[in-house]
C-alpha positions, 0 to 999 in steps of 0.5 A: 297479045294479052296485056297481062303478058310480058310487057316492054319497058320504055322511058330510059334515062341516064343522068350523071349526078357525081364524079362516078355516080350515075342515076338510070331510070325506066318505066313499065306499065302495070295492070290490075285485074277488073281494071281497064287502066294501066299504072306506069311504074318507074324504077330508078337506081344509082350505079357507077360509070361501067353500069351506066355505059352498059345501060345506055348501050343496051337501050341505045341512049346517049351516055351523059358526059357531064353533070347536069346538076 
């Protein structure tokens, strides 16, 4: 498989940041031509409880029950 093909994401996280607010994040590798290095890219978005539960279920991670702040 070529490294320029479809890449898998990793490093999934879900954190409760408020009463009904959650921060979900994940990482994937980006490659550039003429470079042997990989450049990890991270995406983080804010969502509600329904979206956070769906994200946790899809990626098989624990759903946070209490705020970590």
